[in-house]
N, C-alpha and C positions, 0 to 999 in steps of 0.2 A: 504494500500500500504506500503510495507516494503522495506528497503534499501538492495541492494545486499550485499553478504558477503564481509567482509574486507573493507567496505566503510564507509564514514561518510556522513550524510545527512545535507545539508544546504538549508534553505528556504529563499526566498527573494521575493520582489515585483519588477516587471519589467514593465516599461512603453513602450508600443508598440502597433501599429495597426496591426502588422503582425502576422502570424501564427508562431508556435514554431520553425520550421526550419529556418525561416528568422530572428529569434532573435539572433541566435548563433554568427554571425559576430559582433554584438554590445557588446558582453561580454568582460569585462576587468578583469583579475584575479590578486589579490594580493597574490603571491605565498606563502608567509609566513603565511597568515591568511586563505586562501581559501575562500575569501569573494567575492560574486557576486555583481558587481557594474554596474548599468545602469542608464541612465537619464530618469526620468519620464516626457516625453515631450508630450505624447498623452493624449486623453481624456478617454482612457480605460486602465486598468491595468490587467496584467496577473500574477497570482501567479505561480511562477516557482520553481520546486523542482529539485535540482541538486545533483547528486551522484558523488563523486570523490574518487579516491584511495589515501588515505593519505600517502601511502608509495612511491608514484610516483607523487608527487605534481608538479614536474617540467615538466611533460609531460602529463598534464591533457587533457583529451578528454571528457568533461562533457556530461552526459546523462540528458537531460532536458525534463520534463514532465509538460505540462500546465494543471493545475487542473481546473481552472475556470476563467471566465472573469467577472469583475465587474466594476462599474463606479468609477472614482476617488472621486466622491462625497460621496460614501457610500459603505460599505463592505457587505451590504445585499440588496436584491431586494425590490423595492417599492411594487411590486405585482408579482404574478405568472401568466403566460399566458398558458392556456391549449389549445395551438394551435401551429402548426409548420409553420403557414403562415408567411413568411417574411414581407408581406404587413402590417399585424396587428402589428407586432413588430415595424416596422418603424413608424407607426402612433402613437403608444404609446411613442416611443422614441422622436417623434416630440413634445410631451407634456412635455418632460424632465423627464419621468418616467424610472426607472431602472427595467428592466424586466428579469425574469428568466423563460425560457420556460419549460413546462412539457407537451409535446404533447400527445394527446389522440387519440385512434382509436375507434371511436364510430360509430355504425351502423347508416347510414344516409338514412333510408327508411321511407317514410310517412306511417303512420298507416291508416287503413281503416277509411274513413269518417273524417280524420284529415284535417283541413284547413291549407293552406300554412302559415298563421300567427302563428297558434299553433305549427306547425311543426318546424319552425326555432327557436321559443322560447324554445321548449322542447329540441332541440339539443344543443342550447347554454348552457342551464342549466345542461344537462347531461355531457357535456364536462367539465364544471366547477366542478361539483361534482366528476367526475372521476379524475380530476387533484388533487383535495383535497385528495382523497383516495390514490393516488399515493405517495403523500408526506408523508403519514404514520402517522404523528402526526399533531396536530393542529398547522399550521404555524403562524408566527407572522403577516403575511400579507395576504390579501385576494387572491383568485384565480379567474381569469377572463376567461370566455369562450364566444365564439361568433359563429354565423352561419349566412350565407347569401344564399339567394335563388333568382334566377331570375324567375319571374312568368308571364306567358302568359295565360290570362284567369284564370283558376284554375289549370293549369298545371305548375308544377315546373320543371325548366330546370337545371339540375345539371351539374357536370363536364363532358365533353365529354369523351366517352370511346375509341373513335377512330376517324380517319379522317372523315368518312362518317357521324358519329353522330354530329361532330362539324359543318360540312358544312350544315347539315339539320337544326341545331339550328339557325345558322346565317341567313339562308333563312327564317326561321320562324319569326325572329326579324326584318328582312329587311322591311323598309318602314312603320313601325308601332310603337306603344307605348307599353311598357311593364313595369311591376313593379319590383323593387328590394327591397326585405325585408331583413333587417339586424337586428338580435337580439343580445344583449349583456347581459350576466349574470355574477353576482359576488356572490361568497359565502365566508363566513368568519365571523369575528367579526365586528359588526358595531361600530359606535362612542359611543355607550353606553356599549360596551363590551359584547353584546349578540350575540350568533350565529344566523346568518341570511342568507337568500337567496333573491336575488332581480333580476328581469329581466326587460329590456326595449326593445321596438321594434321601429325600424325606417322604414318608407315606403317612397320610392322615385319612381318617374315616369321618364322613359328615353325614348326618341323618337329617333329612328334610321332613317336615310335617306334610300332610296332604294339602295341595294347592288347588284352588278353584281356577277355572278358566278366566274368570274376571280378574283375579289377582295377577295371573300371568300376563294378561293384556295390560293391566295398569302398570305392572313392573316394566314391561317393554316400553311403555309410553314415557317412562322417566329418562330413557336413554342410557341407563346404567349398564344393561347387559351387552351393549354393542361390541365392545372390544375385550370381553372377558371370556376366558376358557370356561366352557360349561354354561355360558350365558348368565352368570351371576357374580356378584361381588360380596363376599362375606363381610367386608368392612363397611358396606353400604346398607341399602334398604333390604337386601337379601338376608341380613341378619334376622329379620322377622320370620324367615322360613326355617331357620336352623334349630332343630330340637336339641341336638348335642353334637359335639365334635370330640374326636379322640385323635390326638396328635399335635401338630404344630399349627397354631393360628396364623403365624407369619408365613408358614409354608403354603397354607390355603390362599393367602393373599398373593403369593407369587415368589417369595424368597424366604426359605427357612433359615432363620437367624442363628439357631444353634449350630447347624452344619456349616453355615457361612463363617461364623466366628472360629470354628475349629480349623477350617481350611486356611483362613487368613493368617492364623498363627504360624502355619507352615511356610508362609511367605513373608515372615518378619513383620507382620502387622499385628501388634498387640493392642487390642481395644481397651482393656483395663490394665493399667500399669501402676505399680506402687510409686507414689510421688515422694 
């Protein structure tokens, strides 16, 4: 990225929870220096690049470009997440981890004679490998991939493709028990400095109460089932459907934190450390 002609570039760090357009009212300019000044009051920072015309400093209308967002605690990520899922990012942030996303588009079809368990573990590992390849060079931190499947018998219920598909899946789950398989994979250098791949699998059992057609229709209308495996989100309104769960709540959400924590320890990421 290069500065426009006849301009000077100034870089600074800006504290804000807001997007670029909302930052502008907070800016205070020292006209003789052209220095961008802001108060770092939030828990994230945005690196801001400002271009200004040095010959018309008295009437500055700065062009601001937010390059990246990082934590106040670190200028680099704790790990890379090969997923676009906001739920997985939220769960990792809950552990205090600084995450940079490198979303991957991996074909999510089961192979012939592939078990559901092997299926989710393969996809999690493929996503992590693809994320590593996207970064281009060996990153200083590991890449994490994950995959979740709702399983009824030996049938995997993926994300609904339309309204009819979602309603059919909810009726299949109504009044019975199903499994949720969540796999997490990490690739990178382990605590011995060796290149390594590791995968863990979490299995949970979820029991739904009987659902009426009207409830399924109303749930679809909320928009919540659209991008969810099995057509429901346990952390959302679908909690009303769940009679009981045996296993990992975070695994049903999409990332089993127990297994994730154990894996990350092998890659020199200690979430809880003695101070």
